[in-house]
C-alpha positions in Angstrom: 26.4 67.1 -107.3 26.1 70.7 -106.7 22.9 70.6 -104.9 24.4 68.3 -102.6 27.6 70.2 -101.9 25.2 73.1 -100.9 23.4 71.0 -98.7 26.5 70.1 -97.2 27.8 73.2 -96.6 24.3 74.5 -95.2 24.6 71.8 -92.6 28.2 72.4 -91.8 27.1 76.1 -91.1 24.5 75.2 -88.9 26.8 73.0 -87.0 29.0 75.8 -86.1 26.4 77.7 -84.5 26.0 77.9 -80.5 23.3 75.8 -78.6 22.1 79.1 -77.3 21.7 80.9 -80.5 20.0 77.9 -82.0 17.4 77.5 -78.9 16.7 81.4 -79.1 15.9 81.2 -82.9 13.9 78.4 -82.0 12.1 80.1 -79.6 11.6 82.9 -81.3 10.2 81.1 -84.4 7.7 79.5 -82.2 6.4 82.6 -80.9 3.4 83.9 -82.7 2.9 87.7 -82.5 -0.7 88.8 -82.1 -0.6 91.2 -84.9 -0.3 88.4 -87.2 -3.5 86.7 -86.1 -6.8 88.1 -87.9 -9.2 85.9 -85.8 -10.1 88.3 -82.8 -10.5 85.7 -80.0 -7.2 83.8 -80.9 -5.5 87.1 -81.1 -6.9 87.9 -77.6 -5.8 84.6 -76.1 -2.3 84.8 -77.4 -2.1 88.4 -76.1 -3.4 87.1 -72.5 -0.8 84.2 -72.7 2.0 86.7 -73.5 1.1 89.1 -70.8 1.1 86.1 -68.1 4.6 84.8 -69.3 6.0 88.4 -69.1 4.2 88.7 -65.2 5.8 85.4 -64.3 9.4 86.2 -65.7 9.1 89.8 -64.0 7.9 88.0 -60.7 11.2 85.5 -61.3 13.6 88.1 -61.9 12.5 90.1 -58.7 12.8 87.2 -56.6 16.4 86.3 -57.7 17.1 89.9 -57.2 16.0 89.9 -53.6 17.9 86.7 -53.0 21.2 88.5 -54.1 20.5 91.1 -52.0 19.9 89.1 -48.9 22.9 86.7 -49.7 25.2 90.1 -50.2 23.9 91.5 -46.5 24.7 88.0 -45.0 28.1 87.9 -46.3 28.6 91.6 -45.6 29.1 92.0 -49.3 28.2 95.3 -51.6 24.5 94.9 -52.6 24.1 94.5 -56.6 23.7 98.0 -58.3 20.2 98.9 -59.1 19.1 98.9 -62.4 17.8 102.4 -63.5 14.8 101.9 -65.9 15.0 103.4 -69.3 12.9 106.6 -69.6 12.1 109.5 -72.0 13.9 111.9 -69.6 16.9 109.9 -68.6 17.5 109.3 -72.5 17.2 113.1 -73.3 19.3 114.1 -76.2 22.3 116.0 -75.4 21.6 119.9 -75.4 24.5 122.6 -75.2 22.0 125.3 -73.5 21.3 122.8 -70.5 22.4 125.5 -67.4 25.1 124.7 -65.4 25.7 125.8 -61.3 29.1 127.1 -62.2 27.7 129.1 -65.6 28.8 132.8 -64.6 27.6 134.0 -67.8 24.0 133.0 -66.9 24.0 134.5 -63.7 25.6 137.6 -65.0 22.4 137.8 -67.2 20.1 137.4 -64.5 21.1 140.9 -63.2 20.4 142.7 -66.3 17.2 141.0 -67.7 13.6 142.6 -67.7 12.5 140.7 -64.7 15.4 141.5 -62.3 13.6 144.5 -60.4 10.9 142.5 -59.6 12.7 139.5 -58.8 15.2 141.5 -56.4 11.6 143.2 -54.9 12.5 146.6 -56.2 9.0 146.7 -57.0 5.7 144.9 -56.7 4.3 142.8 -59.4 1.0 144.3 -60.8 -1.3 142.3 -63.5 -3.5 143.4 -65.9 -5.8 140.0 -67.2 -7.9 140.7 -70.5 -9.4 138.6 -73.0 -9.7 138.1 -76.8 -12.0 140.4 -78.9 -14.5 137.3 -79.5 -14.7 136.1 -75.8 -17.2 133.3 -74.3 -18.6 132.1 -71.0 -15.9 130.1 -70.0 -13.1 132.6 -70.9 -14.4 135.3 -67.8 -14.7 132.0 -65.6 -11.1 131.2 -66.3 -9.8 134.6 -65.7 -12.0 134.4 -62.1 -10.0 131.7 -61.2 -6.7 133.3 -62.4 -7.6 136.0 -60.0 -7.7 134.2 -57.0 -4.5 132.5 -57.7 -2.3 135.7 -58.9 -1.9 138.2 -56.3 -2.6 142.1 -57.4 -4.1 140.9 -60.6 -6.8 143.1 -62.2 -9.4 142.5 -64.7 -10.3 144.9 -67.6 -12.9 144.2 -70.4 -11.2 144.0 -73.6 -14.2 145.5 -75.7 -13.0 146.7 -79.3 -9.3 147.8 -78.3 -6.5 146.8 -80.3 -4.1 144.9 -78.2 -1.2 147.7 -79.0 -3.4 150.3 -77.5 -3.9 148.2 -74.1 -0.4 147.7 -74.0 0.4 151.3 -74.0 -2.6 151.6 -71.5 -0.9 149.3 -69.2 2.3 150.7 -69.3 1.0 154.2 -68.1 -0.8 152.9 -65.2 2.5 151.0 -64.2 1.5 147.4 -64.7 4.5 145.1 -64.7 2.7 142.2 -67.0 -0.2 142.0 -69.1 -2.1 138.5 -69.7 -4.3 137.8 -72.7 -6.6 134.8 -72.5 -7.6 133.8 -75.6 -10.7 131.6 -76.3 -11.7 129.4 -79.7 -15.0 127.9 -80.1 -16.0 129.0 -76.7 -12.9 127.4 -74.6 -9.6 129.2 -73.7 -7.1 127.9 -75.8 -3.9 130.0 -75.5 -2.4 132.5 -73.0 -0.4 135.6 -73.8 1.9 136.8 -71.2 3.5 140.3 -72.2 6.0 141.5 -69.7 6.1 145.4 -69.2 7.5 147.9 -70.3 10.1 145.9 -72.5 8.8 142.6 -72.8 9.2 139.9 -73.8 6.2 138.1 -75.0 5.6 134.6 -74.9 2.6 132.9 -76.6 1.6 129.4 -74.8 -0.9 126.9 -76.0 -3.5 126.2 -73.3 -5.1 122.5 -73.2 -6.6 120.2 -70.8 -8.4 123.1 -68.7 -10.4 122.0 -65.5 -12.2 124.9 -63.8 -12.4 125.1 -59.8 -15.8 124.1 -59.8 -14.9 121.1 -62.2 -12.7 119.8 -59.4 -14.2 117.3 -57.0 -13.8 118.4 -53.4 -11.8 121.3 -54.3 -10.9 123.8 -51.6 -11.2 127.5 -51.5 -8.0 129.5 -51.6 -7.3 132.6 -49.1 -6.0 136.0 -50.1 -2.5 135.0 -48.8 0.6 135.4 -51.1 1.3 131.8 -52.4 4.4 129.9 -52.5 6.0 129.2 -56.1 7.3 126.0 -57.0 9.1 126.0 -60.6 10.7 122.3 -61.5 12.9 121.1 -64.5 13.4 124.4 -66.4 16.8 123.3 -67.0 18.0 125.2 -70.3 18.7 128.7 -71.2 15.5 129.1 -72.9 13.4 127.3 -69.9 15.6 129.4 -67.2 13.9 132.5 -69.4 10.5 131.3 -69.1 10.8 130.2 -65.9 12.0 133.7 -64.9 9.1 135.4 -66.4 6.3 133.3 -64.8 8.1 133.8 -61.7 7.9 137.7 -62.1 3.9 137.5 -61.8 4.1 136.6 -58.2 5.3 138.7 -55.4 8.4 137.3 -54.1 7.8 137.2 -50.4 5.3 134.2 -49.8 3.1 134.2 -47.1 3.5 130.4 -45.4 0.8 130.7 -42.9 -1.5 130.8 -45.6 -0.4 127.4 -46.8 -0.8 128.2 -50.1 1.2 126.5 -53.3 1.3 127.4 -57.0 3.3 124.9 -59.1 4.7 125.3 -62.6 5.9 121.6 -63.3 7.6 121.1 -66.8 7.8 117.8 -68.1 8.7 117.0 -71.8 8.2 120.7 -72.6 4.6 120.5 -71.2 4.1 123.0 -68.2 1.6 121.5 -65.9 0.0 123.9 -63.6 -1.5 123.3 -60.1 -2.8 124.9 -57.1 -3.0 123.4 -53.8 -3.4 124.3 -50.1 -1.6 122.3 -47.2 -4.0 121.0 -44.8 -3.0 119.6 -41.3 -5.0 117.4 -39.4 -4.8 115.7 -35.8 -5.5 112.2 -35.3 -5.5 110.9 -31.9 -4.0 107.2 -31.5 -4.2 105.2 -28.2 -0.9 103.4 -26.9 -0.3 101.1 -23.9 1.8 102.6 -21.3 4.2 99.6 -20.8 4.5 96.5 -21.5 3.0 93.5 -19.5 0.5 95.7 -17.7 -3.1 95.0 -18.6 -5.9 97.4 -18.5 -7.4 95.4 -15.5 -4.5 97.2 -13.1 -6.4 100.4 -13.3 -3.9 102.3 -16.0 -5.7 103.0 -19.1 -3.8 103.5 -22.2 -2.5 106.7 -23.1 -4.0 108.7 -26.1 -1.5 110.5 -28.5 -2.1 113.3 -30.8 -0.6 112.9 -34.4 -0.5 115.7 -37.1 -1.2 114.4 -40.6 -0.4 117.0 -43.6 -1.9 116.7 -46.8 -2.8 118.5 -50.1 -5.8 119.9 -51.4 -6.5 121.2 -54.7 -7.8 124.4 -55.0 -7.7 125.0 -59.2 -7.8 125.5 -61.5 -5.6 123.0 -63.5 -4.3 123.5 -66.9 -1.4 122.8 -69.1 0.6 125.1 -71.2 3.2 124.6 -74.2 5.3 127.1 -75.3 4.8 128.1 -79.0 6.8 131.1 -79.3 8.9 133.9 -77.2 9.1 137.5 -78.9 11.6 140.3 -78.1 10.0 143.4 -76.8 6.1 143.7 -76.5 3.3 142.3 -78.8 4.3 142.9 -82.8 3.4 140.7 -85.3 4.6 142.5 -88.3 7.8 143.9 -87.2 8.7 141.6 -84.1 12.1 139.6 -83.4 11.6 136.4 -82.1 13.8 134.8 -79.6 12.4 131.3 -80.1 9.6 129.7 -82.4 8.6 126.2 -81.9 8.4 124.8 -85.8 6.8 121.3 -86.8 10.8 120.2 -88.7 11.8 120.7 -84.8 10.2 117.6 -83.7 12.6 115.1 -85.1 12.7 112.9 -82.0 10.7 112.4 -79.0 13.9 112.8 -76.7 14.5 116.3 -77.9 13.3 119.2 -75.3 13.8 122.6 -75.3 12.7 123.8 -71.8 
């Protein structure tokens, strides 16, 4: 009897459920996941079927949305709000250090930091570029490309000199920044940027390097001073790193040269690109007036149209900040403003720049 009562109770619970929830459960039960199928051919067929169903459903929703917009336009109503897709960027964790336009403390600090004299055009940036002690062939090739990107940059052979002695030499020669290209297994893998004379020192991991000769249909840059574009440096740390990168370039770009250098920050990866503008004129024929054929003796007029496009000059690489240190390079007694540690990577939606 107890078994009958349990069965009756179970039937009563099932009867209390909504029809929609019951159908959803049945549909979910009937759906076979590809990961549960061991046979490769059957698994591929199930995956293809699921992709097709998803595509059909997406097309159906798109048509329904277009019909709603058309109906709203005909009735003079407001258009339905567009759905914003969820991305890692727009679901970013809230950060208290994000810069705001009305942050007076931030702008007051800009006037007193180490880069203010260069960014206010009180002095011209002068860059010294060198390598690590154990160098390879791609290290100098990368430096050659950097020399064509950064105006007023000079290359000095490292030799056996200690980095602290090079920093002192650069200070005495009135250099404003020092860039060290570190190589590992014959491939540049890190950049050390030292602001002179008082720092700071930024250590970047270098990846996905493509030299100019590796780029297909690359352009050759001119000696004009480039236009600098920095995007998505939104936090206090990102603002400081952006000003440090900005201090490497003169603040009076020559737009006639049509050169553009871009540092784009996305998910704490800084993507470097170097382009130039190219303006091309194309002729398009247009009839002089409607209803008149070419038989009347009036030929079609040709109109010139200017088309602008970008041509990459190279190099192309990606940087990721590892540490930011107060003052010039000092591994033993240096004080760090920020250091990336593995335990900081607790979420994919947590960014620091």
